[in-house]
C-alpha positions as semicolon CSV with decimal commas, in nm:
position;residue;x (nm);y (nm);z (nm)
1;X;-0,925;4,544;-0,229
2;X;-1,033;4,508;0,130
3;X;-0,822;4,198;0,186
4;X;-0,516;4,362;0,031
5;X;-0,528;4,665;0,259
6;X;-0,617;4,466;0,571
7;X;-0,336;4,214;0,529
8;X;-0,094;4,491;0,432
9;X;-0,174;4,692;0,744
10;X;-0,125;4,387;0,964
11;X;0,250;4,403;0,911
12;X;0,256;4,761;1,042
13;X;0,054;4,677;1,352
14;X;0,221;4,351;1,455
15;X;0,581;4,234;1,483
16;X;0,689;3,894;1,351
17;X;0,576;3,673;1,641
18;X;0,242;3,845;1,689
19;X;0,193;3,868;1,311
20;X;0,160;3,491;1,292
21;X;-0,114;3,489;1,553
22;X;-0,286;3,790;1,394
23;X;-0,273;3,638;1,044
24;X;-0,430;3,312;1,162
25;X;-0,705;3,494;1,354
26;X;-0,784;3,747;1,083
27;X;-0,801;3,486;0,807
28;X;-1,063;3,293;1,006
29;X;-1,305;3,545;0,858
30;X;-1,290;3,362;0,525
31;X;-1,406;3,020;0,651
32;X;-1,657;3,186;0,883
33;X;-1,807;3,359;0,580
34;X;-1,823;3,031;0,390
35;X;-1,966;2,855;0,694
36;X;-2,243;3,111;0,734
37;X;-2,317;3,217;0,378
38;X;-2,321;2,880;0,203
39;X;-2,633;2,763;0,387
40;X;-2,777;3,115;0,415
41;X;-2,747;3,178;0,042
42;X;-2,939;2,863;-0,045
43;X;-3,206;2,954;0,210
44;X;-3,244;3,308;0,072
45;X;-3,265;3,177;-0,285
46;X;-3,541;2,935;-0,185
47;X;-3,739;3,214;-0,015
48;X;-3,669;3,526;-0,225
49;X;-3,531;3,395;-0,555
50;X;-3,174;3,459;-0,670
51;X;-3,229;3,832;-0,741
52;X;-3,369;3,898;-0,395
53;X;-3,098;3,685;-0,238
54;X;-2,825;3,885;-0,413
55;X;-2,976;4,214;-0,288
56;X;-2,987;4,088;0,070
57;X;-2,631;3,955;0,052
58;X;-2,515;4,288;-0,089
59;X;-2,673;4,465;0,208
60;X;-2,505;4,230;0,454
61;X;-2,164;4,274;0,290
62;X;-2,205;4,653;0,287
63;X;-2,160;4,644;0,663
64;X;-1,788;4,584;0,600
65;X;-1,766;4,958;0,523
66;X;-1,796;5,026;0,896
67;X;-1,506;4,792;0,965
68;X;-1,297;4,958;0,693
69;X;-1,348;5,297;0,860
70;X;-1,174;5,164;1,170
71;X;-0,859;5,065;0,980
72;X;-0,603;5,342;1,012
73;X;-0,232;5,308;0,927
74;X;0,019;5,393;1,194
75;X;0,179;5,735;1,168
76;X;0,531;5,738;1,035
77;X;0,778;6,016;0,967
78;X;0,837;6,132;0,612
79;X;1,134;5,949;0,467
80;X;1,444;6,128;0,338
81;X;1,376;5,996;-0,012
82;X;1,024;6,137;-0,013
83;X;1,148;6,474;0,118
84;X;1,409;6,494;-0,156
85;X;1,150;6,430;-0,423
86;X;0,927;6,706;-0,288
87;X;1,226;6,943;-0,270
88;X;1,317;6,868;-0,631
89;X;0,963;6,940;-0,745
90;X;0,973;7,273;-0,565
91;X;1,314;7,371;-0,705
92;X;1,238;7,279;-1,064
93;X;0,877;7,378;-1,108
94;X;0,937;7,522;-1,453
95;X;1,141;7,233;-1,587
96;X;0,902;7,009;-1,782
97;X;1,156;6,732;-1,836
98;X;1,232;6,718;-1,469
99;X;0,861;6,716;-1,384
100;X;0,812;6,412;-1,605
101;X;1,104;6,237;-1,436
102;X;0,958;6,308;-1,094
103;X;0,617;6,181;-1,207
104;X;0,765;5,857;-1,337
105;X;0,968;5,822;-1,018
106;X;0,650;5,860;-0,810
107;X;0,469;5,604;-1,027
108;X;0,758;5,360;-0,991
109;X;0,765;5,412;-0,615
110;X;0,389;5,362;-0,594
111;X;0,394;5,038;-0,795
112;X;0,715;4,937;-0,616
113;X;0,856;4,754;-0,918
114;X;1,171;4,682;-0,717
115;X;0,975;4,399;-0,553
116;X;1,023;4,197;-0,870
117;X;1,398;4,196;-0,810
118;X;1,334;3,997;-0,493
119;X;1,370;3,624;-0,565
120;X;1,159;3,502;-0,269
121;X;0,883;3,746;-0,371
122;X;0,876;3,594;-0,722
123;X;0,837;3,251;-0,562
124;X;0,547;3,386;-0,353
125;X;0,382;3,508;-0,674
126;X;0,389;3,152;-0,808
127;X;0,253;3,024;-0,475
128;X;-0,035;3,275;-0,480
129;X;-0,131;3,178;-0,837
130;X;-0,141;2,812;-0,729
131;X;-0,348;2,903;-0,420
132;X;-0,595;3,099;-0,631
133;X;-0,625;2,809;-0,873
134;X;-0,690;2,547;-0,604
135;X;-0,920;2,766;-0,391
136;X;-1,143;2,875;-0,678
137;X;-1,179;2,522;-0,810
138;X;-1,306;2,418;-0,468
139;X;-1,549;2,710;-0,428
140;X;-1,697;2,692;-0,778
141;X;-1,734;2,319;-0,830
142;X;-1,768;2,153;-0,488
143;X;-2,145;2,205;-0,462
144;X;-2,211;2,103;-0,824
145;X;-2,001;1,787;-0,777
146;X;-2,202;1,705;-0,463
147;X;-2,526;1,751;-0,656
148;X;-2,397;1,520;-0,930
149;X;-2,379;1,251;-0,660
150;X;-2,758;1,281;-0,611
151;X;-2,736;1,511;-0,309
152;X;-3,010;1,771;-0,269
153;X;-2,920;2,143;-0,307
154;X;-2,931;2,187;0,072
155;X;-2,711;1,881;0,132
156;X;-2,468;2,005;-0,132
157;X;-2,454;2,347;0,033
158;X;-2,369;2,177;0,362
159;X;-2,046;2,054;0,200
160;X;-1,925;2,413;0,176
161;X;-2,028;2,468;0,539
162;X;-1,829;2,164;0,648
163;X;-1,526;2,294;0,459
164;X;-1,565;2,627;0,634
165;X;-1,572;2,453;0,973
166;X;-1,253;2,264;0,890
167;X;-1,072;2,582;0,781
168;X;-1,194;2,778;1,082
169;X;-1,090;2,517;1,337
170;X;-0,743;2,465;1,190
171;X;-0,674;2,840;1,184
172;X;-0,775;2,879;1,548
173;X;-0,546;2,586;1,633
174;X;-0,261;2,750;1,440
175;X;-0,322;3,083;1,612
176;X;-0,277;2,913;1,949
177;X;-0,010;2,653;1,880
178;X;0,189;2,758;1,572
179;X;0,452;2,945;1,773
180;X;0,784;2,931;1,594
181;X;0,686;2,658;1,348
182;X;0,803;2,751;0,999
183;X;0,519;2,882;0,778
184;X;0,694;2,721;0,480
185;X;0,672;2,380;0,646
186;X;0,305;2,431;0,726
187;X;0,243;2,561;0,374
188;X;0,390;2,241;0,230
189;X;0,180;2,031;0,465
190;X;-0,138;2,221;0,381
191;X;-0,070;2,184;0,009
192;X;-0,020;1,809;0,054
193;X;-0,351;1,776;0,243
194;X;-0,532;1,983;-0,022
195;X;-0,393;1,769;-0,304
196;X;-0,497;1,451;-0,123
197;X;-0,848;1,588;-0,064
198;X;-0,888;1,679;-0,431
199;X;-0,784;1,327;-0,524
200;X;-1,035;1,192;-0,272
201;X;-1,322;1,378;-0,441
202;X;-1,287;1,136;-0,732
203;X;-1,371;0,840;-0,507
204;X;-1,633;1,008;-0,287
205;X;-1,983;0,893;-0,375
206;X;-2,193;0,932;-0,059
207;X;-2,284;1,210;0,180
208;X;-2,042;1,090;0,448
209;X;-1,744;1,046;0,216
210;X;-1,807;1,384;0,053
211;X;-1,839;1,542;0,399
212;X;-1,503;1,391;0,501
213;X;-1,334;1,511;0,183
214;X;-1,491;1,857;0,224
215;X;-1,359;1,883;0,578
216;X;-1,014;1,772;0,461
217;X;-1,024;2,034;0,186
218;X;-1,117;2,298;0,440
219;X;-0,828;2,198;0,666
220;X;-0,575;2,196;0,382
221;X;-0,687;2,526;0,232
222;X;-0,722;2,672;0,581
223;X;-0,355;2,606;0,650
224;X;-0,247;2,732;0,308
225;X;-0,470;3,040;0,326
226;X;-0,308;3,172;0,642
227;X;0,051;3,056;0,593
228;X;0,090;3,221;0,250
229;X;0,049;3,561;0,417
230;X;0,292;3,477;0,697
231;X;0,549;3,342;0,450
232;X;0,504;3,644;0,222
233;X;0,541;3,886;0,512
234;X;0,881;3,733;0,590
235;X;1,009;3,816;0,240
236;X;0,921;4,187;0,228
237;X;0,996;4,507;0,416
238;X;0,719;4,663;0,624
239;X;0,706;4,977;0,409
240;X;0,647;4,756;0,104
241;X;0,369;4,550;0,261
242;X;0,064;4,709;0,096
243;X;0,231;4,725;-0,248
244;X;0,343;4,364;-0,214
245;X;0,001;4,240;-0,106
246;X;-0,160;4,432;-0,391
247;X;0,062;4,252;-0,642
248;X;0,011;3,916;-0,473
249;X;-0,367;3,956;-0,477
250;X;-0,347;4,061;-0,841
251;X;-0,180;3,731;-0,934
252;X;-0,420;3,551;-0,698
253;X;-0,698;3,681;-0,922
254;X;-0,514;3,541;-1,224
255;X;-0,520;3,202;-1,050
256;X;-0,897;3,239;-1,001
257;X;-0,949;3,316;-1,370
258;X;-0,736;3,026;-1,488
259;X;-0,904;2,788;-1,244
260;X;-1,260;2,866;-1,352
261;X;-1,181;2,815;-1,720
262;X;-0,947;2,516;-1,700
263;X;-1,147;2,323;-1,440
264;X;-1,466;2,385;-1,636
265;X;-1,306;2,241;-1,948
266;X;-1,173;1,938;-1,758
267;X;-1,507;1,864;-1,591
């Protein structure tokens, strides 16, 4: 929910050129979280047990409420369409059929089903499902794969930290140097790197090779994770941003669900 609103509001705060910089900077929060929490979580579990660790992590994450309070959408004038709907409701208060029509119109406008008539948006839905699938497979199984190679729990947790470093660095680089480079081109490149890193996991059998593959995974997913938002923003209108991001994060969750089940069966 927080990511959906934050990314949706970005398109109202920043124009196209600045949006690319903003998207790369804002999405650095994800790898920073992985970088910090992967090692911290293992440390807290060792000291307080998993129940105590979860309580402490919940308290840390609750601080995001303060950040959410600072997010305010820009003021905009009431559209003609909205005004006409309100006027119709006022003029036909006693007409039950008309009330139902207005209600359904409001629901349709809220869900913004017209987005699904947009071909590029449908393509972005497929892209987000694929991103959710690849990202969740990495998060859920990277540490367990490292432990299967006789790495200690702390060494395995470092793999996630290394991935976070790779994702963080590449997003800072993109924020500075992306400029007018096509997000679609970068998205393709990031997907290629991610696929190569996943293939490399099969051959990695030592700490150093797993660390290299983890860093490569972080770089690939770091590129993909920021460019999907930039590419999606180019396919939608600003007044549709929050609705669009809500739908895209919904299908992203579907990718997470599919990934956990399918990858578990394969492994």
